[in-house]
C-alpha positions as CSV (number, residue, x, y, z in Angstrom):
1,X,2.3,32.5,-15.8
2,X,5.1,31.8,-18.2
3,X,4.5,28.0,-18.0
4,X,0.9,28.1,-19.2
5,X,0.2,26.0,-22.3
6,X,-1.9,27.4,-25.1
7,X,-2.1,23.9,-26.7
8,X,-1.3,20.5,-25.3
9,X,-1.7,17.1,-27.0
10,X,-1.1,13.8,-25.2
11,X,-1.1,10.5,-27.0
12,X,-3.3,11.9,-29.8
13,X,-4.3,9.4,-32.5
14,X,-6.5,10.2,-35.5
15,X,-7.1,9.0,-39.1
16,X,-9.7,8.2,-41.7
17,X,-11.7,5.1,-40.9
18,X,-9.4,2.1,-41.1
19,X,-6.4,4.3,-42.0
20,X,-4.4,5.4,-39.0
21,X,-2.4,8.6,-39.8
22,X,-1.4,10.0,-36.4
23,X,0.1,7.7,-33.8
24,X,0.4,9.0,-30.2
25,X,1.3,12.6,-30.9
26,X,2.6,14.6,-27.9
27,X,3.0,18.4,-28.2
28,X,3.1,21.2,-25.6
29,X,3.1,24.8,-26.9
30,X,3.6,27.4,-24.2
31,X,1.8,30.8,-24.4
32,X,4.0,33.4,-26.2
33,X,5.9,30.8,-28.3
34,X,6.0,30.8,-32.1
35,X,5.6,27.3,-33.3
36,X,5.7,25.8,-36.8
37,X,4.5,22.4,-38.0
38,X,6.7,21.1,-40.8
39,X,7.1,17.8,-42.5
40,X,7.2,16.0,-45.9
41,X,4.1,15.3,-48.0
42,X,2.0,12.6,-46.4
43,X,3.5,13.2,-42.9
44,X,0.1,14.0,-41.3
45,X,0.2,17.8,-41.0
46,X,-3.2,18.3,-42.6
47,X,-4.7,15.4,-40.6
48,X,-3.4,17.0,-37.3
49,X,-5.0,20.3,-38.2
50,X,-8.3,18.6,-39.1
51,X,-8.3,16.7,-35.8
52,X,-7.5,19.9,-33.8
53,X,-10.2,21.8,-35.6
54,X,-12.8,19.1,-35.0
55,X,-13.2,18.2,-38.7
56,X,-12.2,14.6,-38.0
57,X,-12.6,12.7,-34.7
58,X,-9.8,12.1,-32.3
59,X,-9.6,8.4,-31.8
60,X,-7.7,8.5,-28.5
61,X,-5.5,10.8,-26.5
62,X,-6.3,14.3,-25.3
63,X,-6.3,17.8,-26.8
64,X,-6.6,20.8,-24.6
65,X,-6.3,24.5,-25.2
66,X,-5.9,27.0,-22.4
67,X,-6.5,24.1,-20.0
68,X,-9.9,23.2,-21.5
69,X,-10.2,19.7,-22.8
70,X,-11.4,19.8,-26.5
71,X,-10.9,16.2,-27.3
72,X,-14.6,15.5,-28.0
73,X,-15.6,19.1,-28.9
74,X,-17.4,19.9,-32.2
75,X,-15.8,22.1,-34.9
76,X,-18.4,24.8,-34.0
77,X,-17.3,24.7,-30.3
78,X,-13.6,24.8,-31.2
79,X,-14.2,27.7,-33.6
80,X,-16.1,29.7,-31.0
81,X,-13.2,29.4,-28.5
């Protein structure tokens, strides 16, 4: 199953209250791939990691890991996965 995705983001948007930081992020990471997230200061790297870990809410879009939708999951649920 070489095409299986370990992480898939589609149209992910997140931020802090009135401040929109991530605008429609699309990422597909296949199993077995090594992936790095790079960018300048203020580009949204930490915000993306906080959204994926459930520390801040995802405003819209979807986030799935191993085919399970985690868009509305709590940090505790994501950690247990």
